[in-house]
N, C-alpha and C positions, 0 to 999 in steps of 0.2 A: 640602705640609706640613700637619699638622693638630695640634690640641691636644685632649687628652682629660683631662677632669676626673679628678683623682687618686682620687676616690671611686668612679669607674666601672671597677671591677676587671675585669668581664666584657669591656668594650670594650678595655681594655688588653691582656688575654690574646688577644683576637681579632686586633687589629692586629699584635701581636708574632708570632702564628702565621702571619699573612699576609706576614710578612717586613718590616714597617715597622721602622725603627731609631729607638730613643730617642736624641734629640740634646740634651735638656736639660729644664729645668723653668721654669715661670713662675707668676705669680700673676694671676688675673683678679679684678677688683674689680666687684662688682655693687651697684647702688643706692647707690653712693658710699661704702659702708662695709664690706660683707661681702667678705672676701678668700677666694678659693677656689684652692688649688693645682692646677696642671694640668701634664701631661707633654706635651712636644713630640715629634712623630714625623715622620720623612721616609721616603718610599718609597725603597727601595734603588735602583731604576732612576733616580729623580729625583736621588738623592744622587750616583750615578756621573756622570750628565749634568752636574750642577753642578760636580763636581770636575774633569771634563774641560774644561769651559768656563773654569774658573779657571786651569788649567794653560795652556790656549791663550792666554788674555789675558796671563798672566805672560810667556810666550815672546814675544808681540808687543811687549811693553814692555821687553824685555831684563832683566826681574827674575829670570829663571830661565833657565839655559843647561844643559841636560842633558848636553851634549857637553863642557863645560868641565872641565878638570882642576882639582882642588883647589889652591889657592894654597899655596906653601911659605912658612910664617910664621916660619921660623927666622932 
């Protein structure tokens, strides 16, 4: 994951062309007062790996069962 300062438009374009996915925004505080907005990016391969890991952990803890039929709530 990486953060790119919002003012760095050339860097933003580069990372997006390279396939990095924007996942949110944050604010960095410098010298205790100056707030600078930044965009957070994750590499697509890393994102896939993280999602796969989360799914595997959910299966291990029985939080998710892909084979289970939906419950009838009538």
